[in-house]
C-alpha positions as CSV (number, residue, x, y, z in Angstrom):
1,M,-2.3,16.7,47.5
2,Q,-4.9,16.2,44.6
3,I,-2.7,13.8,42.1
4,S,-4.7,15.2,39.7
5,A,-3.9,18.7,40.7
6,C,-0.5,19.3,41.1
7,S,2.9,17.8,38.9
8,E,5.2,15.1,39.8
9,A,7.8,17.2,41.1
10,E,4.9,19.3,43.5
11,L,3.8,16.3,44.5
12,I,7.3,15.1,45.7
13,Y,8.4,18.5,46.4
14,F,5.5,18.2,49.3
15,L,6.1,15.3,50.5
16,E,9.6,15.9,51.1
17,A,8.6,19.1,52.8
18,A,6.6,17.5,55.2
19,H,9.0,15.1,56.1
20,R,11.4,17.9,56.9
21,N,8.7,19.5,59.1
22,R,8.4,15.9,60.6
23,W,4.8,16.3,59.6
24,G,3.0,12.6,60.7
25,H,0.5,12.5,58.0
26,V,-0.1,13.6,54.6
27,V,-3.2,13.0,52.8
28,I,-2.9,11.6,48.9
29,V,-6.4,12.2,47.5
30,S,-7.3,10.5,43.8
31,H,-10.9,10.2,42.4
32,S,-11.5,7.4,40.3
33,F,-12.5,8.8,37.3
34,E,-9.1,11.3,37.6
35,M,-7.0,9.1,34.9
36,L,-9.8,9.3,32.0
37,A,-10.6,11.7,29.5
38,N,-13.8,12.9,27.8
39,R,-16.0,11.9,31.2
40,W,-18.1,14.9,30.1
41,S,-18.5,14.4,26.6
42,S,-20.0,11.9,23.9
43,R,-16.7,10.8,23.0
44,S,-14.8,7.3,24.5
45,L,-13.6,7.9,27.5
46,C,-9.7,7.2,27.4
47,P,-6.5,7.1,29.7
48,V,-4.8,10.4,30.4
49,S,-1.3,8.9,30.0
50,H,0.9,12.0,31.6
51,R,-1.7,11.6,34.8
52,I,-1.2,7.7,35.2
53,Q,3.0,8.5,34.5
54,R,2.5,10.7,37.5
55,F,0.8,8.9,39.7
56,E,2.9,5.6,38.5
57,G,6.4,8.7,39.7
58,L,4.8,9.3,43.0
59,C,4.9,5.5,43.6
60,K,8.0,4.7,42.5
61,F,9.3,7.6,44.5
62,L,7.8,6.5,47.4
63,D,8.8,3.1,47.0
64,R,12.3,4.7,46.5
65,N,11.7,6.0,50.3
66,R,10.0,3.1,52.3
67,D,12.8,4.4,55.5
68,R,10.6,8.0,55.2
69,F,7.3,7.3,53.8
70,Q,4.6,4.2,54.9
71,S,1.5,4.5,52.7
72,S,-1.7,3.3,54.3
73,L,-5.1,3.7,54.2
74,F,-7.2,5.6,56.4
75,Q,-8.2,2.5,58.2
76,E,-5.4,1.4,59.1
77,L,-4.1,4.9,60.9
78,D,-3.6,5.5,64.1
79,L,-4.1,9.0,64.7
80,A,-3.7,8.8,68.6
81,E,0.2,8.0,67.7
82,N,2.5,10.8,68.7
83,S,4.0,12.7,65.8
84,E,5.5,16.1,66.0
85,P,2.6,19.5,66.3
86,F,1.6,20.7,63.2
87,T,4.1,23.8,62.0
88,A,3.6,26.2,59.5
89,P,2.1,25.0,55.9
90,V,4.1,24.1,53.1
91,K,4.7,27.0,50.2
92,G,5.2,25.9,46.6
93,K,8.1,26.7,44.5
94,L,7.0,29.3,41.7
95,R,9.1,27.3,39.4
96,L,7.3,23.9,40.1
97,T,3.8,25.7,39.7
98,A,4.7,27.5,36.7
99,L,6.0,24.1,35.2
100,R,2.2,22.2,37.0
101,I,0.1,24.9,35.0
102,A,1.8,24.6,31.1
103,E,1.2,20.8,31.9
104,Q,-2.1,21.6,32.0
105,G,-2.6,24.2,29.5
106,I,-1.2,21.3,27.3
107,D,-3.5,18.6,28.6
108,R,-6.7,21.2,28.0
109,L,-5.2,21.8,24.7
110,I,-4.9,17.8,23.7
111,Q,-8.3,17.2,24.9
112,R,-10.2,19.3,22.5
113,W,-8.1,17.7,19.7
114,K,-8.9,14.1,20.6
């Protein structure tokens, strides 16, 4: 899951589905520049507030659900530990995908006007 490529609702939906399917691991990816706008222009860098809020929302969800989800770094993982075998991939929800696409479109319009 990439934080800037999914909505908060999609991230949570995916984590819930992975938990139901008894997946042993889920990888959450973020790049150091994802929370900044104007990376490719001569304008000043500025934070992208809704991406920061999305990340904070994901962190709050994980904090509230510590009994089901443990976050760690790759170096902390024991990939040899037993976990349920991989099952079918999680399929997205059309409603969540549509909301994310709308959110991304609005984000692009806002960034052009800044």
